[in-house]
C-alpha positions in Angstrom: 40.0 15.9 -15.0 38.9 12.3 -15.8 40.4 9.0 -14.6 39.7 5.8 -16.4 38.8 2.9 -14.1 37.8 -0.1 -16.2 34.5 1.1 -17.7 33.8 3.8 -15.2 34.9 7.4 -15.7 35.3 9.4 -12.6 35.5 13.2 -12.9 35.1 16.4 -11.0 31.6 17.8 -11.2 28.0 16.5 -11.5 27.4 12.7 -11.8 24.3 11.2 -13.3 24.1 8.6 -10.5 25.6 7.9 -7.1 25.9 4.8 -4.9 22.9 4.3 -2.6 22.6 0.8 -1.0 23.9 -2.7 -1.5 21.3 -5.4 -1.9 21.6 -9.2 -1.5 19.0 -11.8 -2.5 18.9 -14.8 -0.2 16.9 -18.0 0.5 17.4 -17.5 4.3 17.4 -13.7 4.3 16.9 -13.5 8.1 19.8 -15.8 8.8 22.1 -14.1 6.3 21.3 -10.7 7.7 22.3 -11.9 11.1 25.5 -13.5 9.7 26.5 -10.2 7.9 25.7 -8.3 11.1 28.2 -10.5 13.1 30.8 -10.5 10.3 30.8 -6.7 9.8 29.6 -5.4 13.1 26.4 -4.1 11.5 23.0 -3.8 13.2 19.4 -4.3 12.0 17.9 -0.9 11.5 14.3 -1.8 12.5 15.0 -4.5 15.0 12.7 -7.5 14.9 9.4 -5.6 14.5 9.1 -6.3 10.8 7.2 -9.2 9.2 9.5 -12.3 8.8 9.2 -12.2 5.0 10.1 -8.5 4.7 13.6 -7.4 3.4 16.1 -6.8 6.3 18.0 -3.6 6.2 21.3 -3.6 8.1 23.7 -0.8 8.7 27.1 0.1 10.1 26.4 1.7 13.5 29.4 4.0 12.9 28.0 5.3 9.7 31.1 4.3 7.6 29.8 1.4 5.6 26.9 1.2 3.1 23.4 0.3 4.0 22.8 -3.4 3.1 19.4 -4.8 2.3 19.0 -8.6 2.5 16.0 -9.6 0.4 14.0 -12.9 0.5 13.9 -14.9 -2.7 12.5 -18.4 -3.3 15.0 -19.5 -5.9 18.6 -20.5 -5.3 21.6 -19.1 -7.0 22.1 -20.6 -10.4 25.0 -18.9 -12.1 28.2 -17.1 -11.1 27.9 -13.7 -9.5 29.2 -10.8 -11.6 29.9 -8.8 -8.4 31.7 -9.8 -5.3 32.5 -8.1 -2.0 36.0 -7.6 -0.7 36.3 -7.3 3.0 39.2 -7.1 5.5 38.9 -9.6 8.2 40.2 -12.7 9.9 39.6 -15.8 7.7 39.4 -18.3 10.5 36.9 -16.1 12.4 34.7 -15.7 9.3 34.8 -19.5 8.8 33.8 -20.0 12.4 30.9 -17.6 11.8 29.7 -19.8 8.9 31.6 -18.7 5.8 33.2 -21.4 3.6 36.8 -21.2 2.6 37.0 -21.7 -1.1 40.7 -21.0 -1.7 43.5 -20.1 0.6 45.9 -17.3 -0.5 48.9 -18.7 -2.4 51.7 -17.6 -4.7 49.1 -16.7 -7.4 46.6 -14.7 -5.2 47.4 -12.6 -2.1 43.9 -13.1 -0.6 41.7 -15.9 0.7 38.4 -16.5 -1.1 35.4 -17.3 1.0 31.6 -17.7 0.4 29.1 -16.4 2.9 26.5 -18.9 4.2 24.1 -18.3 1.4 26.9 -18.4 -1.2 26.0 -14.8 -2.3 29.7 -13.9 -2.3 30.8 -17.0 -4.0 32.5 -16.6 -7.3 
């Protein structure tokens, strides 16, 4: 049985690929890793023993969410992201943690739109 989801076909049986990790590129990858840990309740996998310029893996301690790698890059974001992350959470709390409120829910949209501190999740 196949189900059409946009351009992805899901079916019973063997798949040629499966989701592994989520990766973010960031100018301040250490700070952004800390922000996502606070926002999602994640933890750094290897603590602080890695070199400061190494990618930072963070994980859900309950094992429910995906592994996230926050990778250092020298360049800033130039164009709109083609992927965004939907999360459940308290908008005011996320703003207090450092997110930017881009658009409050209204009659047209039933969700708030925020950007994380590095604007990775900004449309």
